[in-house]
VEXFI-207114 format. One record per residue (C-alpha): residue in three letters; residue number from 1; y, z, x. Coordinates in Angstrom, 3 decimals. Layout:
> ALA / NUM / Y / Z / X
...
This chain:
> MET / 1 / -36.709 / 25.609 / 0.550
> LEU / 2 / -36.501 / 27.068 / 4.064
> LYS / 3 / -39.829 / 25.523 / 4.985
> LYS / 4 / -38.749 / 22.054 / 3.794
> LEU / 5 / -35.430 / 22.304 / 5.637
> ARG / 6 / -37.168 / 23.400 / 8.828
> PHE / 7 / -39.716 / 20.594 / 8.442
> LEU / 8 / -36.945 / 17.991 / 7.995
> LEU / 9 / -34.913 / 19.154 / 11.003
> ALA / 10 / -37.998 / 19.454 / 13.215
> GLY / 11 / -39.160 / 15.965 / 12.195
> ILE / 12 / -35.811 / 14.415 / 13.106
> THR / 13 / -35.646 / 16.274 / 16.430
> GLY / 14 / -39.238 / 15.430 / 17.353
> LEU / 15 / -38.814 / 11.727 / 16.610
> LEU / 16 / -35.527 / 11.511 / 18.520
> PHE / 17 / -36.967 / 13.225 / 21.601
> THR / 18 / -40.141 / 11.163 / 21.596
> PHE / 19 / -38.391 / 7.814 / 21.177
> TYR / 20 / -35.791 / 8.788 / 23.792
> PHE / 21 / -38.596 / 9.046 / 26.363
> LEU / 22 / -40.512 / 6.004 / 25.059
> ASP / 23 / -37.584 / 3.599 / 24.860
> PHE / 24 / -37.668 / 0.882 / 27.543
> ALA / 25 / -35.292 / -1.603 / 25.919
> GLY / 26 / -32.125 / 0.491 / 26.232
> TRP / 27 / -31.745 / 1.088 / 22.481
> THR / 28 / -31.090 / 4.794 / 23.055
> ASP / 29 / -28.470 / 4.269 / 25.771
> GLY / 30 / -25.325 / 6.117 / 24.823
> TRP / 31 / -27.141 / 8.519 / 22.512
> LEU / 32 / -26.373 / 12.206 / 22.725
> ASN / 33 / -28.733 / 13.523 / 25.376
> LEU / 34 / -30.696 / 16.080 / 23.371
> ALA / 35 / -32.319 / 17.304 / 26.572
> ARG / 36 / -29.075 / 19.113 / 27.367
> LEU / 37 / -29.775 / 21.380 / 24.372
> GLN / 38 / -33.007 / 22.645 / 25.951
> LEU / 39 / -32.887 / 26.165 / 27.401
> VAL / 40 / -34.268 / 25.624 / 30.918
> PRO / 41 / -32.364 / 22.371 / 31.605
> ALA / 42 / -29.147 / 23.969 / 30.343
> LEU / 43 / -29.739 / 27.031 / 32.516
> LEU / 44 / -30.391 / 24.984 / 35.660
> ALA / 45 / -27.428 / 22.704 / 34.949
> GLY / 46 / -25.120 / 25.701 / 34.611
> SER / 47 / -24.303 / 24.863 / 30.970
> LEU / 48 / -23.487 / 28.452 / 30.054
> LEU / 49 / -22.055 / 27.447 / 26.677
> VAL / 50 / -25.403 / 25.956 / 25.615
> VAL / 51 / -27.356 / 28.931 / 26.999
> VAL / 52 / -25.133 / 31.451 / 25.217
> ALA / 53 / -25.308 / 29.409 / 21.991
> LEU / 54 / -29.143 / 29.348 / 22.077
> ILE / 55 / -29.270 / 33.101 / 22.749
> LEU / 56 / -26.895 / 33.785 / 19.852
> VAL / 57 / -28.893 / 31.520 / 17.526
> THR / 58 / -32.037 / 33.473 / 18.445
> LEU / 59 / -30.349 / 36.838 / 17.911
> VAL / 60 / -29.148 / 35.713 / 14.478
> PHE / 61 / -32.030 / 33.598 / 13.122
> GLY / 62 / -35.031 / 34.428 / 15.325
> ARG / 63 / -37.074 / 31.810 / 17.203
> ILE / 64 / -35.637 / 28.819 / 15.366
> TYR / 65 / -35.429 / 27.118 / 18.781
> CYS / 66 / -39.227 / 27.060 / 19.062
> SER / 67 / -39.772 / 25.421 / 15.682
> VAL / 68 / -36.751 / 23.091 / 15.387
> ILE / 69 / -35.367 / 22.278 / 18.860
> CYS / 70 / -38.294 / 22.502 / 21.314
> PRO / 71 / -40.204 / 19.175 / 21.293
> LEU / 72 / -43.405 / 20.773 / 22.592
> GLY / 73 / -43.325 / 23.314 / 19.771
> ILE / 74 / -42.840 / 20.519 / 17.237
> PHE / 75 / -45.760 / 18.625 / 18.807
> GLN / 76 / -48.014 / 21.684 / 18.357
> ASP / 77 / -46.970 / 21.937 / 14.715
> VAL / 78 / -47.966 / 18.292 / 14.195
> VAL / 79 / -51.367 / 18.921 / 15.798
> ALA / 80 / -51.902 / 22.056 / 13.700
> TRP / 81 / -50.955 / 20.100 / 10.561
> LEU / 82 / -53.488 / 17.373 / 11.420
> ALA / 83 / -56.145 / 20.026 / 12.060
> LYS / 84 / -55.449 / 21.432 / 8.610
> LYS / 85 / -55.797 / 17.969 / 7.049
> VAL / 86 / -59.161 / 17.462 / 8.747
> ASN / 87 / -60.445 / 20.934 / 7.901
> ARG / 88 / -58.832 / 22.167 / 4.681
> LYS / 89 / -60.683 / 25.472 / 4.979
> LYS / 90 / -59.042 / 26.244 / 8.311
> ARG / 91 / -57.598 / 29.755 / 8.440
> TYR / 92 / -55.694 / 31.730 / 11.069
> VAL / 93 / -56.415 / 35.372 / 11.883
> PHE / 94 / -54.059 / 38.046 / 13.194
> SER / 95 / -54.442 / 38.856 / 16.890
> ARG / 96 / -52.682 / 41.482 / 18.950
> GLU / 97 / -50.030 / 40.503 / 21.444
> ASN / 98 / -51.194 / 40.210 / 25.055
> ARG / 99 / -47.994 / 41.605 / 26.498
> THR / 100 / -49.330 / 41.879 / 30.041
> LEU / 101 / -50.175 / 38.175 / 30.149
> ARG / 102 / -46.942 / 37.055 / 28.470
> TYR / 103 / -44.522 / 38.993 / 30.628
> GLY / 104 / -46.719 / 38.590 / 33.688
> VAL / 105 / -46.424 / 34.796 / 33.482
> LEU / 106 / -42.657 / 35.025 / 32.908
> ILE / 107 / -42.137 / 37.300 / 35.922
> ILE / 108 / -44.314 / 35.139 / 38.186
> VAL / 109 / -42.442 / 31.972 / 37.161
> VAL / 110 / -39.063 / 33.595 / 37.847
> ILE / 111 / -40.165 / 34.966 / 41.226
> ALA / 112 / -41.702 / 31.614 / 42.222
> PHE / 113 / -38.529 / 29.756 / 41.254
> LEU / 114 / -36.289 / 32.135 / 43.179
> SER / 115 / -38.623 / 31.700 / 46.162
> GLY / 116 / -38.173 / 27.919 / 46.057
> ALA / 117 / -41.500 / 27.029 / 44.370
> THR / 118 / -40.063 / 25.062 / 41.444
> VAL / 119 / -43.414 / 23.468 / 40.652
> LEU / 120 / -44.608 / 26.441 / 38.564
> LEU / 121 / -41.534 / 26.298 / 36.347
> SER / 122 / -41.964 / 22.518 / 36.130
> LEU / 123 / -45.531 / 22.914 / 34.888
> LEU / 124 / -44.741 / 25.538 / 32.236
> ASP / 125 / -41.258 / 24.576 / 31.026
> PRO / 126 / -41.983 / 23.238 / 27.504
> TYR / 127 / -39.405 / 20.432 / 27.604
> SER / 128 / -40.628 / 19.156 / 30.987
> ALA / 129 / -44.284 / 19.418 / 29.943
> PHE / 130 / -43.536 / 17.378 / 26.815
> GLY / 131 / -41.632 / 14.797 / 28.870
> ARG / 132 / -44.577 / 14.277 / 31.235
> MET / 133 / -46.963 / 13.940 / 28.297
> VAL / 134 / -44.809 / 11.242 / 26.705
> VAL / 135 / -44.049 / 9.348 / 29.934
> HIS / 136 / -47.571 / 9.336 / 31.375
> VAL / 137 / -49.832 / 9.526 / 28.282
> PHE / 138 / -47.973 / 8.172 / 25.232
> ARG / 139 / -45.716 / 5.582 / 26.889
> PRO / 140 / -48.525 / 3.351 / 28.276
> VAL / 141 / -50.005 / 3.199 / 24.769
> TYR / 142 / -46.574 / 2.404 / 23.338
> LEU / 143 / -46.070 / -0.376 / 25.894
> ALA / 144 / -49.524 / -1.782 / 25.169
> LEU / 145 / -48.696 / -1.958 / 21.454
> ASN / 146 / -45.412 / -3.663 / 22.316
> ASN / 147 / -47.272 / -6.252 / 24.406
> LEU / 148 / -49.693 / -6.864 / 21.551
> LEU / 149 / -46.777 / -7.470 / 19.174
> ALA / 150 / -45.120 / -9.713 / 21.776
> TRP / 151 / -48.303 / -11.811 / 22.007
> VAL / 152 / -48.518 / -12.151 / 18.214
> PHE / 153 / -44.814 / -12.855 / 17.593
> ASN / 154 / -44.401 / -15.164 / 20.594
> GLY / 155 / -47.327 / -17.197 / 19.321
> LEU / 156 / -45.395 / -17.663 / 16.080
> GLY / 157 / -42.251 / -18.711 / 17.936
> ASN / 158 / -40.482 / -15.375 / 17.468
> TYR / 159 / -39.262 / -13.695 / 20.693
> THR / 160 / -38.025 / -10.402 / 19.278
> PHE / 161 / -40.648 / -8.636 / 21.404
> TYR / 162 / -41.250 / -9.375 / 25.076
> HIS / 163 / -44.021 / -8.491 / 27.525
> VAL / 164 / -43.549 / -5.543 / 29.886
> ASP / 165 / -45.664 / -4.440 / 32.857
> ILE / 166 / -47.873 / -1.366 / 32.533
> TYR / 167 / -48.885 / 0.547 / 35.640
> VAL / 168 / -49.606 / 4.098 / 36.797
> LEU / 169 / -46.418 / 5.726 / 38.078
> SER / 170 / -48.253 / 8.543 / 39.847
> GLY / 171 / -51.911 / 9.491 / 39.880
> VAL / 172 / -51.139 / 13.211 / 40.150
> SER / 173 / -48.584 / 13.174 / 37.331
> LEU / 174 / -50.989 / 11.171 / 35.156
> VAL / 175 / -53.714 / 13.779 / 35.680
> VAL / 176 / -51.266 / 16.643 / 35.068
> GLY / 177 / -49.963 / 14.896 / 31.944
> LEU / 178 / -53.477 / 14.354 / 30.605
> LEU / 179 / -54.472 / 17.952 / 31.352
> THR / 180 / -51.317 / 19.280 / 29.695
> PHE / 181 / -51.908 / 17.066 / 26.678
> GLY / 182 / -55.569 / 18.078 / 26.461
> VAL / 183 / -55.038 / 21.835 / 26.835
> ILE / 184 / -52.058 / 22.111 / 24.487
> THR / 185 / -53.650 / 19.832 / 21.876
> TRP / 186 / -56.893 / 21.832 / 21.943
> LEU / 187 / -55.083 / 25.178 / 21.676
> ALA / 188 / -52.866 / 23.928 / 18.847
> TRP / 189 / -55.848 / 22.413 / 17.011
> ARG / 190 / -57.894 / 25.603 / 17.235
> TYR / 191 / -55.345 / 28.411 / 17.337
> GLY / 192 / -51.894 / 27.098 / 16.362
> ARG / 193 / -49.060 / 28.446 / 18.514
> THR / 194 / -51.212 / 30.237 / 21.120
> TRP / 195 / -49.583 / 28.348 / 24.009
> CYS / 196 / -46.101 / 29.397 / 22.901
> ASN / 197 / -47.052 / 33.060 / 22.566
> THR / 198 / -49.219 / 33.559 / 25.640
> VAL / 199 / -48.171 / 31.108 / 28.364
> CYS / 200 / -44.755 / 29.570 / 27.677
> PRO / 201 / -42.038 / 31.467 / 29.620
> VAL / 202 / -39.321 / 30.210 / 27.255
> GLY / 203 / -41.298 / 31.476 / 24.273
> THR / 204 / -41.712 / 34.892 / 25.923
> PHE / 205 / -38.000 / 35.191 / 26.716
> LEU / 206 / -36.895 / 34.143 / 23.234
> GLY / 207 / -39.622 / 36.315 / 21.735
> PHE / 208 / -38.140 / 39.348 / 23.451
> LEU / 209 / -34.722 / 38.509 / 21.968
> SER / 210 / -36.165 / 37.870 / 18.510
> ARG / 211 / -37.360 / 41.492 / 18.325
> TYR / 212 / -33.694 / 42.325 / 17.735
> SER / 213 / -32.701 / 39.298 / 15.638
> LEU / 214 / -30.693 / 39.707 / 12.464
> GLY / 215 / -32.774 / 37.265 / 10.429
> LYS / 216 / -36.464 / 38.097 / 10.148
> VAL / 217 / -39.473 / 37.376 / 7.989
> GLU / 218 / -40.318 / 40.731 / 6.385
> ILE / 219 / -43.118 / 41.993 / 4.144
> ASP / 220 / -42.107 / 43.855 / 0.993
> LYS / 221 / -44.689 / 46.615 / 1.055
> GLN / 222 / -44.127 / 47.380 / -2.626
> ALA / 223 / -44.819 / 43.828 / -3.763
> CYS / 224 / -47.524 / 43.008 / -1.204
> VAL / 225 / -51.116 / 43.318 / -2.440
> SER / 226 / -52.685 / 42.640 / 1.015
> CYS / 227 / -54.360 / 39.449 / -0.172
> GLY / 228 / -54.106 / 37.984 / 3.338
> LEU / 229 / -52.785 / 34.540 / 2.317
> CYS / 230 / -49.741 / 34.843 / 4.572
> GLU / 231 / -51.930 / 35.853 / 7.523
> LYS / 232 / -54.213 / 32.860 / 7.003
> LYS / 233 / -51.213 / 30.477 / 7.073
> CYS / 234 / -49.556 / 32.001 / 10.143
> LYS / 235 / -49.935 / 29.611 / 13.141
> ALA / 236 / -48.522 / 32.291 / 15.438
> ALA / 237 / -51.228 / 34.807 / 14.392
> CYS / 238 / -48.515 / 37.462 / 14.175
> ILE / 239 / -48.960 / 38.714 / 10.576
> ASP / 240 / -51.267 / 41.682 / 10.032
> SER / 241 / -51.817 / 41.747 / 6.274
> LYS / 242 / -53.862 / 44.955 / 6.429
> THR / 243 / -51.090 / 47.055 / 7.927
> LYS / 244 / -48.349 / 44.869 / 6.358
> LYS / 245 / -46.625 / 44.352 / 9.701
> ILE / 246 / -45.253 / 41.300 / 11.514
> ASP / 247 / -44.898 / 40.890 / 15.272
> HIS / 248 / -41.416 / 39.345 / 15.332
> SER / 249 / -41.630 / 38.553 / 19.049
> ARG / 250 / -44.267 / 35.917 / 18.223
> CYS / 251 / -42.940 / 34.667 / 14.882
> VAL / 252 / -41.561 / 31.124 / 15.335
> ASP / 253 / -39.916 / 30.943 / 11.888
> CYS / 254 / -42.107 / 28.140 / 10.580
> PHE / 255 / -41.854 / 29.751 / 7.099
> ASN / 256 / -45.404 / 28.725 / 6.125
> CYS / 257 / -46.040 / 32.289 / 4.983
> LEU / 258 / -43.177 / 32.217 / 2.457
> SER / 259 / -44.749 / 29.452 / 0.372
> ALA / 260 / -48.220 / 31.001 / 0.696
> CYS / 261 / -47.332 / 34.273 / -1.018
> HIS / 262 / -47.659 / 34.210 / -4.830
> LYS / 263 / -46.290 / 37.723 / -5.302
> GLN / 264 / -42.915 / 37.252 / -3.583
> GLY / 265 / -44.112 / 39.894 / -1.186
> ILE / 266 / -42.813 / 38.202 / 1.953
> LYS / 267 / -39.241 / 37.022 / 2.462
> TYR / 268 / -36.771 / 35.924 / 5.108
> ARG / 269 / -33.913 / 38.418 / 5.214
> PHE / 270 / -30.747 / 39.095 / 7.169
> ALA / 271 / -30.372 / 42.793 / 7.928
> TRP / 272 / -30.050 / 45.032 / 10.975
> LYS / 273 / -33.330 / 46.853 / 11.248
> LYS / 274 / -33.470 / 50.549 / 11.893
> LYS / 275 / -35.340 / 51.642 / 14.944
> ARG / 276 / -38.894 / 52.507 / 13.946
> VAL / 277 / -41.224 / 54.888 / 15.733
> GLU / 278 / -44.536 / 53.178 / 16.304
> PRO / 279 / -47.563 / 55.477 / 16.061
> GLU / 280 / -49.428 / 53.440 / 18.654
> THR / 281 / -48.351 / 53.482 / 22.283
> ASP / 282 / -48.789 / 50.274 / 24.232
> THR / 283 / -49.957 / 51.357 / 27.686
> SER / 284 / -50.482 / 47.756 / 28.821
> LYS / 285 / -46.774 / 47.317 / 29.470
> ARG / 286 / -47.104 / 49.747 / 32.399
> ARG / 287 / -49.713 / 47.577 / 34.047
> PHE / 288 / -49.115 / 44.215 / 35.687
> VAL / 289 / -52.103 / 41.947 / 35.988
> ALA / 290 / -51.624 / 38.260 / 36.678
> THR / 291 / -53.541 / 35.456 / 38.294
> VAL / 292 / -51.900 / 32.244 / 39.409
> GLY / 293 / -53.966 / 29.184 / 40.365
> ALA / 294 / -52.812 / 25.978 / 42.023
> LEU / 295 / -54.648 / 22.706 / 41.698
> VAL / 296 / -53.990 / 20.262 / 44.542
> MET / 297 / -55.257 / 16.823 / 43.771
> ALA / 298 / -55.359 / 14.095 / 46.346
> LEU / 299 / -55.651 / 10.562 / 45.095
> PRO / 300 / -55.949 / 7.468 / 47.239
> ASP / 301 / -53.033 / 5.066 / 47.356
> LYS / 302 / -53.383 / 2.380 / 44.701
> ALA / 303 / -54.306 / -1.086 / 45.791
> LEU / 304 / -51.476 / -3.577 / 46.038
> ALA / 305 / -51.501 / -5.790 / 42.980
> GLN / 306 / -49.670 / -8.837 / 44.230
> ALA / 307 / -50.716 / -11.275 / 46.927
> GLN / 308 / -48.606 / -10.808 / 50.048
> THR / 309 / -48.485 / -12.000 / 53.644
> ILE / 310 / -50.924 / -10.187 / 55.924
> VAL / 311 / -49.681 / -9.925 / 59.491
> LYS / 312 / -52.202 / -9.531 / 62.318
> ASN / 313 / -51.794 / -6.376 / 64.404
> ASN / 314 / -49.656 / -4.933 / 61.622
> LYS / 315 / -47.901 / -1.875 / 63.073
> PRO / 316 / -48.246 / 1.224 / 60.854
> TRP / 317 / -45.325 / 3.485 / 60.044
> LYS / 318 / -44.707 / 6.551 / 57.923
> LYS / 319 / -41.528 / 7.725 / 56.255
> GLN / 320 / -40.411 / 11.083 / 57.590
> HIS / 321 / -38.296 / 11.969 / 54.558
> PRO / 322 / -38.596 / 10.933 / 50.895
> LEU / 323 / -35.668 / 9.252 / 49.165
> SER / 324 / -34.296 / 11.567 / 46.496
> PRO / 325 / -32.569 / 9.797 / 43.570
> PRO / 326 / -28.821 / 9.071 / 43.516
> GLY / 327 / -26.839 / 12.098 / 42.415
> SER / 328 / -29.364 / 14.575 / 43.811
> GLN / 329 / -27.107 / 15.221 / 46.832
> SER / 330 / -30.104 / 16.415 / 48.852
> ALA / 331 / -33.803 / 17.161 / 48.582
> ARG / 332 / -32.901 / 20.866 / 48.581
> HIS / 333 / -30.561 / 20.512 / 45.608
> LEU / 334 / -33.234 / 18.562 / 43.740
> LEU / 335 / -35.814 / 21.263 / 44.445
> ASP / 336 / -33.485 / 23.987 / 43.153
> HIS / 337 / -32.733 / 22.296 / 39.814
> CYS / 338 / -35.407 / 19.749 / 38.859
> THR / 339 / -38.255 / 20.697 / 36.489
> ALA / 340 / -39.939 / 17.272 / 36.626
> CYS / 341 / -39.320 / 16.318 / 33.002
> HIS / 342 / -39.417 / 12.651 / 34.162
> LEU / 343 / -36.647 / 11.527 / 31.820
> CYS / 344 / -34.996 / 9.781 / 34.773
> VAL / 345 / -38.331 / 8.127 / 35.585
> ALA / 346 / -38.634 / 6.816 / 32.027
> LYS / 347 / -35.017 / 5.653 / 31.855
> CYS / 348 / -34.750 / 3.927 / 35.260
> PRO / 349 / -34.215 / 0.230 / 34.404
> SER / 350 / -35.355 / -0.928 / 37.857
> LYS / 351 / -38.539 / 1.202 / 37.848
> VAL / 352 / -37.799 / 2.623 / 41.313
> LEU / 353 / -38.286 / 6.274 / 40.389
> LYS / 354 / -41.767 / 7.774 / 40.410
> PRO / 355 / -43.150 / 11.317 / 40.606
> ALA / 356 / -43.751 / 12.623 / 44.118
> PHE / 357 / -46.948 / 14.262 / 45.266
> MET / 358 / -46.409 / 16.387 / 48.380
> ASP / 359 / -43.414 / 14.416 / 49.675
> TYR / 360 / -41.070 / 17.357 / 49.041
> GLY / 361 / -43.763 / 19.958 / 49.713
> LEU / 362 / -45.829 / 21.906 / 47.190
> GLY / 363 / -42.740 / 23.345 / 45.498
> GLY / 364 / -41.390 / 19.881 / 44.719
> MET / 365 / -44.596 / 18.324 / 43.437
> MET / 366 / -43.981 / 15.793 / 40.608
> GLN / 367 / -40.229 / 15.706 / 41.202
> PRO / 368 / -38.750 / 12.170 / 41.240
> LYS / 369 / -38.512 / 10.122 / 44.412
> MET / 370 / -37.441 / 6.543 / 45.022
> ASP / 371 / -40.227 / 4.040 / 45.534
> PHE / 372 / -39.619 / 0.320 / 46.003
> GLU / 373 / -43.047 / -1.017 / 45.062
> HIS / 374 / -41.903 / -2.476 / 41.738
> GLY / 375 / -38.176 / -2.945 / 42.249
> PHE / 376 / -35.073 / -1.745 / 44.060
> CYS / 377 / -32.117 / 0.431 / 43.065
> ASN / 378 / -29.444 / -1.646 / 41.364
> PHE / 379 / -26.156 / -1.388 / 43.258
> ASP / 380 / -24.194 / -0.696 / 40.045
> CYS / 381 / -26.757 / 1.445 / 38.190
> THR / 382 / -26.100 / 5.160 / 37.564
> VAL / 383 / -28.469 / 5.718 / 34.606
> CYS / 384 / -30.604 / 8.443 / 36.199
> SER / 385 / -27.591 / 10.592 / 37.078
> GLU / 386 / -26.264 / 10.208 / 33.533
> VAL / 387 / -29.414 / 11.317 / 31.666
> CYS / 388 / -30.485 / 14.287 / 33.840
> PRO / 389 / -30.149 / 17.468 / 31.730
> ASN / 390 / -30.788 / 19.955 / 34.552
> GLY / 391 / -27.959 / 19.198 / 36.941
> ALA / 392 / -30.575 / 18.075 / 39.456
> LEU / 393 / -28.892 / 14.658 / 39.443
> LEU / 394 / -25.125 / 15.009 / 39.198
> PRO / 395 / -23.135 / 12.253 / 37.416
> LEU / 396 / -21.932 / 9.393 / 39.629
> THR / 397 / -19.388 / 6.668 / 39.021
> LYS / 398 / -20.186 / 3.129 / 40.162
> GLU / 399 / -17.610 / 3.476 / 42.920
> GLU / 400 / -19.256 / 6.676 / 44.176
> LYS / 401 / -22.687 / 5.052 / 43.984
> HIS / 402 / -21.460 / 2.114 / 46.107
> LYS / 403 / -20.472 / 4.526 / 48.899
> LEU / 404 / -23.592 / 6.688 / 48.682
> GLN / 405 / -26.132 / 6.508 / 51.500
> MET / 406 / -29.457 / 7.761 / 50.154
> GLY / 407 / -31.376 / 6.426 / 53.150
> ARG / 408 / -31.158 / 4.238 / 56.245
> VAL / 409 / -32.816 / 0.916 / 56.955
> VAL / 410 / -35.517 / 0.685 / 59.648
> PHE / 411 / -36.712 / -2.663 / 61.055
> VAL / 412 / -40.203 / -2.971 / 62.574
> ARG / 413 / -39.933 / -6.151 / 64.659
> GLU / 414 / -43.678 / -6.436 / 65.358
> ASN / 415 / -44.424 / -6.694 / 61.611
> CYS / 416 / -41.860 / -9.380 / 60.828
> ILE / 417 / -43.405 / -12.801 / 60.095
> VAL / 418 / -40.577 / -14.420 / 62.063
> PHE / 419 / -41.775 / -12.567 / 65.172
> ALA / 420 / -45.535 / -12.502 / 64.469
> ASP / 421 / -46.052 / -15.959 / 62.927
> GLU / 422 / -42.826 / -17.719 / 63.886
> THR / 423 / -42.212 / -18.413 / 60.197
> SER / 424 / -38.770 / -18.580 / 58.623
> CYS / 425 / -37.961 / -15.837 / 56.089
> GLY / 426 / -34.679 / -13.911 / 55.675
> ALA / 427 / -35.461 / -12.464 / 52.215
> CYS / 428 / -34.357 / -8.996 / 53.319
> SER / 429 / -30.917 / -10.198 / 54.331
> GLU / 430 / -30.428 / -12.062 / 51.061
> HIS / 431 / -31.054 / -8.899 / 49.024
> CYS / 432 / -28.809 / -6.538 / 51.025
> PRO / 433 / -25.566 / -5.741 / 49.131
> THR / 434 / -23.757 / -4.229 / 52.161
> GLN / 435 / -24.863 / -6.644 / 54.923
> ALA / 436 / -26.693 / -3.821 / 56.646
> VAL / 437 / -29.363 / -6.481 / 57.239
> SER / 438 / -28.213 / -9.786 / 58.720
> MET / 439 / -29.968 / -12.700 / 60.362
> VAL / 440 / -29.296 / -13.485 / 64.034
> PRO / 441 / -30.541 / -16.396 / 66.190
> TYR / 442 / -34.071 / -15.938 / 67.525
> LYS / 443 / -35.878 / -18.986 / 68.972
> ASN / 444 / -36.988 / -22.466 / 67.995
> GLY / 445 / -34.141 / -22.585 / 65.527
> LEU / 446 / -35.360 / -19.467 / 63.721
> THR / 447 / -33.327 / -16.390 / 62.816
> ILE / 448 / -34.606 / -12.806 / 62.760
> PRO / 449 / -33.298 / -9.692 / 60.960
> SER / 450 / -30.834 / -7.390 / 62.683
> VAL / 451 / -30.032 / -4.047 / 61.048
> ASN / 452 / -27.042 / -1.713 / 61.016
> PRO / 453 / -28.270 / 1.610 / 59.526
> ASP / 454 / -24.750 / 3.058 / 59.432
> ILE / 455 / -23.642 / 0.770 / 56.594
> CYS / 456 / -26.941 / 0.889 / 54.680
> VAL / 457 / -26.871 / 2.621 / 51.276
> GLY / 458 / -30.659 / 2.865 / 50.905
> CYS / 459 / -30.995 / 0.708 / 47.791
> GLY / 460 / -34.368 / -0.625 / 48.957
> GLY / 461 / -33.683 / -4.286 / 48.218
> CYS / 462 / -34.893 / -5.308 / 51.662
> GLU / 463 / -38.066 / -3.209 / 51.477
> TYR / 464 / -38.926 / -4.484 / 48.003
> VAL / 465 / -38.714 / -8.199 / 48.858
> CYS / 466 / -40.368 / -8.018 / 52.279
> PRO / 467 / -43.621 / -10.014 / 51.921
> VAL / 468 / -45.502 / -8.342 / 54.785
> ARG / 469 / -48.530 / -6.139 / 54.016
> PRO / 470 / -49.951 / -3.592 / 54.384
> PHE / 471 / -46.946 / -2.187 / 56.277
> ARG / 472 / -43.668 / -3.945 / 55.580
> ALA / 473 / -41.471 / -5.175 / 58.398
> ILE / 474 / -38.478 / -3.327 / 56.976
> TYR / 475 / -38.229 / -0.093 / 55.029
> ILE / 476 / -35.849 / 2.686 / 54.021
> GLU / 477 / -36.064 / 6.114 / 55.630
> GLY / 478 / -34.730 / 8.838 / 53.340
> ASN / 479 / -31.760 / 11.026 / 54.146
> PRO / 480 / -32.493 / 14.759 / 53.652
> GLU / 481 / -28.841 / 15.001 / 52.612
> HIS / 482 / -27.017 / 12.077 / 51.050
> LEU / 483 / -24.146 / 10.753 / 53.152
> GLN / 484 / -21.302 / 8.302 / 52.814
> ALA / 485 / -22.032 / 4.909 / 54.326
> LYS / 486 / -19.978 / 4.345 / 57.483
> ALA / 487 / -18.693 / 0.980 / 56.269
> PHE / 488 / -16.846 / 2.674 / 53.436
> ILE / 489 / -15.472 / 5.419 / 55.680
> GLU / 490 / -14.013 / 2.761 / 58.007
> SER / 491 / -12.712 / 0.810 / 55.011
> GLU / 492 / -10.912 / 3.876 / 53.668
> LYS / 493 / -9.350 / 4.504 / 57.103
> LYS / 494 / -8.031 / 0.944 / 57.192
> GLU / 495 / -6.530 / 1.354 / 53.727
> VAL / 496 / -4.726 / 4.517 / 54.862
> ILE / 497 / -3.328 / 2.722 / 57.945
> LEU / 498 / -2.144 / -0.235 / 55.857
> ASP / 499 / -0.483 / 2.148 / 53.423
> ASP / 500 / 1.298 / 3.892 / 56.312
> PHE / 501 / 2.779 / 0.550 / 57.386
> GLY / 502 / 3.836 / -0.305 / 53.876
> PHE / 503 / 1.333 / -3.086 / 53.214
């Protein structure tokens, strides 16, 4: 019964999480953001109620979180189930806990995070790792299937499905997503929950708590005949049928062992356990051995897909600061809270968020930045700040978003086709919501852009529509700290003055 209940809850959770990341049509808008129930996002967002609740659940039931709430854990269970279907003779074998490796990884991740290197936590946080797998590996396949259905249905006169563009958001994040998918799938296929019990810092932390949990899977030594069936079913490799002992720090409460035993020799019980004296002393806990590797991958910029105007003697430029998403407050705040789960990237309706490479430095690798290659930030859109579970992007109202200056416009006169080719344009001015870009008289009846960076909000509309390549004639330089656009400050002053005079 417990196994079926766990299977049902895990199935619902896994499907909800996966579709939440895959959805591009806005069907999941307004859903309860399940990401806020994840341990690391809740911790970084300061959601102490959620953190305390997850700790209490672990102390009462054991590592239910890892088998029912964590999407990466559920994914590994699915892979292990498929492996069992392919090879029905597949068996698991008990292995001793590698405590040095487990706690070594946890300590290194904590120290790196406190030192400002968030990238290590981003790579190993199970929720963020799952998010990158879905966004960069599963989602393109999902979109391709959607386009296939759109082609079939549209040909029959039914427009329920519509075509969507498929492109690589980030070469680095794609490689990291594929590597994560490959490694975790291989480990789950061969060894079950090895990733959770050797590498995952969340699994190690909850495993430590589960040593003292009230509810535990226990072996009845009187009823047990040491047949080994429970050990062979244990994906966590934590049941030693010979000594009739269970390593509760690695047990993920999948309950596969309960249905395997024909002698009722293994049960899930609620009872405070008396402190036992172990005959074997673990000397490894006094030694700290850990090796951390960093893979830095450099990929060339992707070729521009659409035909654009090439200006002779095109003047190159380089952005000095990346544009962090609305609600991030600053690049520093983003670095301190973001684990690169890429939920904001998947949910952005304008497709202006993409994973960074070294824009924020090594510590901020794969964190979201604004890129105006495929669109610009909608003036009224606050989706990314609403879905972020970590507190890396704080919620914004539309009014606050209108006043927010994420970056400042820069005009490169030499690149403008009005200056270089004496051709009429003005697209940048037409797409500016604050009139930070306006057209002024030039010559021969032409007008040329004039910019006012103080009233720019950094939406990127001008940069997106500029036809000049390879370096646009106008672009947005990021603000290290988000400001309030001067136009709105002056407007608020005027309102105060009018109120003072009774208008």
